[in-house]
N, C-alpha and C positions, 0 to 999 in steps of 0.2 A: 504493499500500500504506499502510495507516494505521500511525502510530507513536504509542505511549503515552508521555506526558511527565507528571511529578508537578509539581503547583504548590503547594509546601509552604507558601508564604506565605498561602495561602487557608484553610489548617486552622483557624487561630484565629478566622477571620471567618465560617465557615459551619459549620452543624450537620452537614453531611455532607462526607466527604472528596471533593475534587474532582480529576478527572484531565482532562487536556487531549488532544484527538485532533487531530492535525495532519496535513494532507497539502499538496500544493503549492499548493492553490488556496483552502483554507479552514481555519479554526481553530474547533473547537467545544469547549466544556466540559461535563463530565458530572458528575452526582452518582453516588455509589456506595453501594450498601448491601450488607451481608453477612447471609446467613441460613445457619445450620449445624445439624448434629445430632451428638450424642456419646452413645454408650453408656458410662455412668459405671462399669460393672462392680461391681455390688453396693455402692453408696453407702449403707450401713446406719448407723444410730446404735448405741450400745453398750447400749441399754435392752433388756432381754428382752421379747419379745412373743409372741403365740400362733403366729406363723408364723416366728419367728426364734429359733433356739437357737445356730446357728453363730457369728453375728456379736455376740457378747457376751464379756465378759472371762473367763467361766467356760466358753464354749463351745468347739468344736473348733478354731476359728481363733484363740482367745486374743486377741479384738479389743478391745484396751484403748483408753482415752481418747487415750493418746499415738499409737496407730496410727490412730485415727479422725482426728485432727487432722493427721496426716501425710497421710493420703488426701485430705482436705479441701484441703489446701495444694497437693497435687499437681494436683488436678482444676481449682483456681483458676488454677494456672500455665499449664495447657494453654489453658483457655478464653480467658484474657487475651491469648494469642498468635494465636488462630485468625483468619485473614484480615487480619492487621494490615498486610500488605504493601500493601493498598489501602483498609482501613477500620480506623482506630485504636481501640484500646480493647476490642476483642472484638466478636463479632457483634451486629447490632441485634436479631436474633431467634435463639434457640438452643433447639431441642428436645432432651430428654434422656430416658433411660430407665435402668432398673435403679436406681431411687432408692426408698428405703423409705417416705418420707413427706415432708410439706411441711417439716418441721423440718430435714431435711438440706439442702434447698435454702436455707432461711433462713440457716443457718450458712455456706453456700457464697457467697452474694452478698455478705456483710459481710466476706469474707476481704480482707485488704489489698490482694491483687493484683486484686481486682475491685471494691472499694468505690467507686472513683472513677467507674465506669461506671454506678453507680446502678441495678443491674438490679431488676426487679420479677418476680413469679412468677404462674404460672397453674398450678394443680394440683388434681386430685380424686383421692380414694382409689379404687383399683381393687380388684376381687375376686379377683386373682390369688392363687393358692395359696401361692406363695413370698413373698408380701407385697411385690412390687415393683410400682411405678407408672411411668408416663410424666408428663412434666411439660414446662413451657416457662418459660424466663427471657427477659426482654426489656428493652431500654433504652428507657424511656418518652420521652426526648427525641427519639427517632426513630419509635417505634411506639406508637400509642395504641390500646389494646384496647378494642373495642366490644362484644364478646360472646364467650362461651366455653361449651362444654358438653362432656360426657364421654359417650361412646356405648358401650353394652354390646354385646359380642359373644356371641351365644347360638348354640348348635348343637342344634336340636330333637331330633335322633337321640341327643343325649348331654346330657341335662338337668343333669348334675353337672359339666359342663365349666366351668372357670373360667380366664380369662386377663386380660390387661390391657385396659382400656378404650381406646378411641380418642379422642384429645383434639382437638377442633376449636376453633380460636382465630381470630377475625376482628378486624381492626383496620386503622387508617390508617397506612400507611408513607409519611411525608412527605405526608400528605393524601390518599393513594390507597389504596383498599380492597384488602387482601390477606387471603386465607384460608390457614391453616395447619393441616394435619391431622398429628398426631404419633402414631407407631406403634411398637409392639413386638410383632410377630406371634408366634404360638405356635412354640416351638423344634422342633428336629428330633429331639427325645428319641424313642427307639424306631426311629429311621431315617427318611431323608428321604421315602421313598415312603409309609411307614406314617403319617407325621405330616402328609403333604401336604394331606389334606382339611381340617384345621383351619386352615392358611395360606390355602387357597382360599377358606374361609369369611371369613377376615379380609380377604382382597382383594376379595371381593364387598361386604363391609360398607364398605370405604373407597371403592369405586366408587359405592355408593349415596349416601354423603355427597356426593362430587363431583357426582353427578347432581342431588341436591337443591339444591346451591348454584347449579348451572348453570341449573336451572329458573327460579330467582329472577332470575339474571343470566347469559345465555348467554356473556357475555364475562368472567365471573369469573376473577380471576387466583388460582390455587390452587397452593400448594406442599405436596406430600405428602412427609414425611420419616419415617425410623425405621430401626431394626433389624428388617428384614423376615425375617431368617433364611433368606433365599434370594437368589440372585444375579440381576443384570438380565436374564438369559436364562431364568430359571426359569418353570415354567408358571404359578405363582401370580401372577406379576407381569405376564407377557406375555398370558396368557389371562384369568386371573381379574380382574385390574385393568385389563388392556387398555393397558399402557404400552408404547409404541414405543421401539426402541433407536436410531432415526434421527430427526433433527429435520426433514429434508427432507420436504416434501409432507404435512406434517400437516394434517388437516382440522380445522375449527373445532370446538373442545371436546375434541380428543383430547390424550392425554397423552404426554410425552417423558420418558424416564429420563435425566436429566442425567449419571448416573454411568456409563452404558453405554459410552461412548468409552473411559473410563479402564479399565474392566473388560476390554474388548477389547485394550488395551495391556499387560494383565498386572498392572495395579495393583489391590491389594485392601485390605481393612480389617481382615482377621483371617486367621490361618493355622492350619492343622491338618494334621499328618502330611505336612509339606513340600508342602501345596497351599494356595493362596490363594484366598479367597473375598471377594466385596464384598457383604456383607449390609446395609450401611448406605447406604441409597438416598436420593436426593433426586429427586422426580418433579415435573414441573411441567405446567401446562396450555398449550395452543397459544397462548393469549393472551399469554403471557410471552415468545413467540418472534416478534419483529416487527422489520421494518426501521425502522418509525417509532419513534423513540426519544424522543418527547415524554412518554411515561410509562414506568413500570418495565418493563424487558426483561431477559432472561436474557443474561449476558455470558460467564461462565466457571464450571466446576465443579472442585473440588480435593479431594484427600484430604490432610488434615494429618498427615503422617508424618515429622516431623522426627527426626534421629537420637537426640535424648534420650528419645523415646517408644519406641525400640526396644531390644530385647535386644542388648547390645553384644558378646557373646562366647559361645562354646559351641555346642552343637548347634542352639539355636534363635536364633542371631544373626540380626538383622533382624526377627524376629517382634515383635509388640506386647509391651512391657515390663509385665507384669501386676503387681497388687497382691499376689496370692497365686498360688502354684502348689500345688495341692491345699491342704493346711492350713498350708503354710510361707509366712510372710510375706516377701516380697521387697522391699517398698517401692516397687514401680512404679506405673503409672498405670492402665491398663485393658487388656483383651484385644482391644479394638477401637481403630482410629484414628478421629478425628472426620473428618466430611465437611462441605463448605460450598460455597456458590455466592455469586457476586457478581451483583447486579442494577445496572443503570445507567440513567440517563435524562437527557436534555439539561437543563442548568441554565438 
């Protein structure tokens, strides 16, 4: 049985945090990297815009500069701690959603809690009617972006439909090509069943992006992440996207939902009416599940749900501690917990 031990002396010498795996006969060292996703719950600026009346000083939420910087500081605090048990300084790659524009990410990455990690940004404006986008921040010392694009989701039967684009970012993680697809699928507004067709359309778009990457490279290593507004066992994810909830017996090119085992154990990322959901999914290709660890492979998936992110008392104790409840500013973090995975490879 393998036992993990930390080699702290190597942190200063290596770009990646190193863990040692020891058994009775051999000793191996592995590089570790962390990839995560976080729904930042309405990270808006205070400037009025065509789709933004609530999050302004005069709007319903009385969103002042003081509240904006409080929110920014909270988001930075969370991101700086994600995955640090194995990868110091915050994730190498972090997808985000519910951001108003690029400028809120620019403010985020220079926060004192994140500045030392030197995050960079990939962002495109989306046509979403609420004015929210997806984005990605990354640490250039670990991940070198080689290309990016924003993919529009259309529904021919509903030409006025508008939602978030899907962000595709490709790059070199310690010299190895990794593709990341950041999502924020359409909401359950109007009810889960009534809104399912829009999420099925989003799932099929994501699958088409995966297929296009795999046509170029059948062994492409792809990480799909996002607030999919559905659980790992939902029709859109299982049927529309084709993500399996078990990693055993995966065929080449198939997808595994790394969050599914946590969901089966009753772990969620958001709560509503005494019921937990796990809408924040990280899904990987079979090429990241391999006994051969000479290149990046999946190691572990986690939900970052530390006590400081939870409502501490009252009827909703244990729920995510939100920034607003209705129009009331509570000073919390987000209505979602972040999720993340670790990848490892032999040093």
